[in-house]
C-alpha positions as CSV (number, residue, x, y, z in Angstrom):
1,M,-19.0,-39.5,31.9
2,H,-21.0,-37.7,29.2
3,D,-18.2,-36.3,27.3
4,S,-16.2,-38.0,24.3
5,E,-13.0,-38.7,26.1
6,S,-11.8,-41.7,27.5
7,D,-11.5,-42.7,31.0
8,T,-8.2,-44.3,30.5
9,F,-5.0,-42.6,31.2
10,Q,-1.8,-44.0,30.1
11,P,1.2,-42.6,31.8
12,I,4.7,-42.6,29.8
13,N,7.8,-41.5,31.1
14,K,10.3,-38.9,29.9
15,R,12.0,-40.9,27.3
16,E,8.8,-41.9,25.5
17,E,7.5,-38.4,25.8
18,F,10.3,-37.2,24.0
19,C,10.4,-39.9,21.4
20,H,6.8,-39.1,20.6
21,S,7.7,-35.2,20.2
22,L,10.8,-36.2,18.0
23,E,8.4,-38.5,15.8
24,K,6.1,-35.4,15.1
25,I,9.1,-33.4,13.5
26,G,10.0,-36.4,11.3
27,I,13.2,-38.0,13.5
28,D,13.1,-41.6,14.3
29,A,14.0,-42.3,17.8
30,E,13.5,-45.2,20.3
31,S,13.5,-45.2,24.1
32,E,16.4,-47.2,25.8
33,K,16.5,-48.4,29.5
34,I,18.0,-46.6,32.3
35,N,21.5,-47.2,32.9
36,T,22.2,-49.3,29.9
37,D,24.3,-46.7,28.1
38,E,28.0,-45.9,28.7
39,V,26.9,-42.2,28.8
40,E,24.9,-42.6,32.2
41,K,27.8,-43.8,33.9
42,G,29.7,-40.5,33.9
43,D,29.2,-37.5,36.3
44,Y,26.3,-35.2,35.3
45,Y,27.5,-32.1,37.3
46,S,30.6,-30.4,38.9
47,K,30.4,-28.8,42.3
48,Q,33.0,-26.4,41.3
49,Y,30.7,-24.0,39.7
50,S,27.9,-22.2,42.4
51,H,25.2,-22.7,39.8
52,S,25.6,-26.5,39.4
53,P,23.2,-28.5,41.4
54,S,24.0,-31.0,43.7
55,M,21.2,-33.4,42.7
56,V,20.7,-34.6,38.9
57,T,18.1,-37.2,38.2
58,N,18.8,-39.6,35.1
59,H,15.7,-40.4,33.1
60,G,17.4,-42.4,30.5
61,T,18.4,-42.0,27.1
62,I,17.0,-42.0,23.4
63,K,18.6,-43.5,20.6
64,V,18.3,-41.4,17.2
65,K,18.2,-43.2,14.0
66,G,19.6,-41.9,10.6
67,S,21.3,-38.8,12.4
68,N,24.6,-37.8,13.7
69,I,23.5,-37.7,17.0
70,D,23.8,-41.4,18.5
71,V,22.2,-40.8,21.9
72,I,20.4,-38.2,24.1
73,Q,20.7,-38.5,27.5
74,I,17.8,-36.8,29.4
75,I,18.8,-35.5,32.7
76,Q,16.7,-33.0,35.2
77,K,18.5,-30.9,37.8
78,G,17.0,-30.0,41.0
């Protein structure tokens, strides 16, 4: 290639992407493995409401340091 961009692509998951976004605004956070936190073991949705999806994807959790928020769970409805 003749441009200055690298040919190497480094894929990152949703947890790492959100951690990088939080770092940019000065929040210290770290990515955790999927299904390692108690928060992830509960239901993500309720079928009692018409707008609730029947499929929800768990993308894992992020631990936040130095904040009143302990864990952020990333889910995707679809």
